[in-house]
C-alpha positions as CSV (number, residue, x, y, z in Angstrom):
1,M,0.0,0.0,0.0
2,N,1.4,3.4,-1.0
3,I,0.5,6.5,0.9
4,N,1.3,9.9,-0.5
5,K,2.1,13.0,1.4
6,K,-1.4,14.5,1.3
7,E,-3.0,11.2,2.4
8,E,-0.5,11.0,5.3
9,E,-1.4,14.5,6.4
10,I,-5.1,13.6,6.3
11,M,-4.4,10.4,8.3
12,K,-2.6,12.5,11.0
13,I,-5.7,14.7,11.3
14,L,-8.0,11.8,11.6
15,W,-5.8,9.9,14.1
16,N,-5.9,13.1,16.3
17,R,-9.7,13.7,15.8
18,E,-10.7,10.0,15.5
19,S,-13.3,11.1,12.9
20,A,-14.1,14.2,10.8
21,F,-16.1,15.6,8.0
22,V,-14.2,17.0,4.9
23,K,-14.8,20.6,6.1
24,E,-13.1,19.8,9.4
25,I,-10.2,18.1,7.7
26,I,-9.7,21.2,5.5
27,A,-9.8,23.4,8.6
28,D,-7.0,21.4,10.2
29,L,-4.7,21.4,7.2
30,D,-1.6,23.5,7.6
31,E,-2.0,25.2,4.2
32,D,-2.9,28.8,3.3
33,P,-4.8,29.2,1.2
34,K,-6.8,26.1,2.1
35,P,-7.3,23.6,-0.8
36,P,-10.8,23.5,-2.4
37,Y,-13.4,21.2,-0.8
38,N,-13.7,19.1,-4.0
39,T,-9.9,18.4,-4.0
40,I,-9.9,17.1,-0.4
41,S,-13.1,15.3,-1.0
42,S,-11.6,13.4,-3.9
43,V,-8.4,12.6,-1.9
44,V,-10.6,11.2,0.9
45,R,-12.7,9.1,-1.4
46,R,-9.5,7.6,-2.9
47,M,-8.4,6.8,0.6
48,V,-11.6,5.0,1.2
49,D,-11.0,3.0,-2.0
50,K,-7.5,2.2,-0.8
51,G,-8.9,0.8,2.5
52,L,-7.3,3.6,4.6
53,L,-10.6,5.1,5.7
54,K,-14.3,4.2,6.2
55,Y,-17.2,6.5,6.8
56,H,-20.6,7.0,8.5
57,S,-23.3,8.5,6.3
58,F,-25.4,11.4,7.5
59,G,-27.7,12.2,4.6
60,K,-25.5,13.4,1.7
61,T,-22.5,14.0,3.9
62,H,-19.9,11.6,5.3
63,Q,-17.9,11.5,8.5
64,Y,-14.6,9.7,7.8
65,Y,-12.5,7.7,10.3
66,P,-9.2,5.8,9.9
67,V,-9.1,2.0,9.7
68,V,-5.3,1.9,9.4
69,T,-3.3,2.7,12.6
70,K,-0.4,5.1,12.9
71,E,1.8,2.1,13.6
72,E,0.8,0.4,10.3
73,V,1.5,3.5,8.3
74,K,4.8,4.0,10.1
75,N,5.8,0.4,9.1
76,I,4.8,1.1,5.4
77,K,6.8,4.4,5.3
78,A,9.8,2.9,7.0
79,T,9.8,-0.1,4.7
80,S,9.5,2.1,1.7
81,L,12.4,4.4,2.9
82,L,14.6,1.3,3.5
83,K,13.8,-0.2,0.1
84,D,13.8,3.0,-2.0
85,Y,16.8,4.8,-0.6
86,F,19.0,2.2,1.2
87,D,18.6,-0.9,-1.0
88,N,17.0,-2.8,1.9
89,S,20.1,-2.4,4.0
90,F,19.3,-1.5,7.6
91,S,23.0,-1.0,8.3
92,D,23.3,1.6,5.5
93,M,20.2,3.4,6.7
94,L,21.4,3.5,10.3
95,S,24.9,4.6,9.2
96,Y,23.3,7.4,7.2
97,F,21.4,8.7,10.3
98,V,24.5,8.4,12.4
99,A,26.6,10.3,9.8
100,E,24.0,13.0,9.5
101,G,24.0,13.5,13.2
102,S,20.3,12.5,13.4
103,A,21.0,9.8,16.0
104,D,22.9,10.7,19.2
105,T,25.1,8.3,21.2
106,K,22.5,7.7,23.9
107,E,20.0,6.6,21.2
108,I,22.5,4.3,19.6
109,E,23.4,2.7,22.9
110,E,19.7,2.2,23.7
111,L,19.2,0.6,20.3
112,L,22.1,-1.8,20.9
113,K,20.6,-2.8,24.3
114,Q,17.3,-3.6,22.6
115,I,19.1,-5.6,20.0
116,K,21.0,-7.6,22.6
117,K,17.8,-8.3,24.5
118,Q,16.2,-9.8,21.4
119,K,19.0,-12.3,20.9
């Protein structure tokens, strides 16, 4: 399952709210000017088709809620990052974050402890 940036942004809003109408999603987007209602409505309908969201009907309007957890999306994104940018090498990915200064010594030591526990 592939999740684009706009879908991920909408998922974050829905995880925080638990459910929302399109107007509420638009209000929570960090964009100015806000995107048109029809644009976000189309994105949300695609997300329903992908199995990311479901909805409750209230007449002609729908209240959307996530059916995929944040953890599941995190796994999808991490797997994609590992595959697309590091040729499925966790070692290369970790080395990158260490070299870029994104991981400090304490975090690396904690990770090593977790790895040793699992063995």
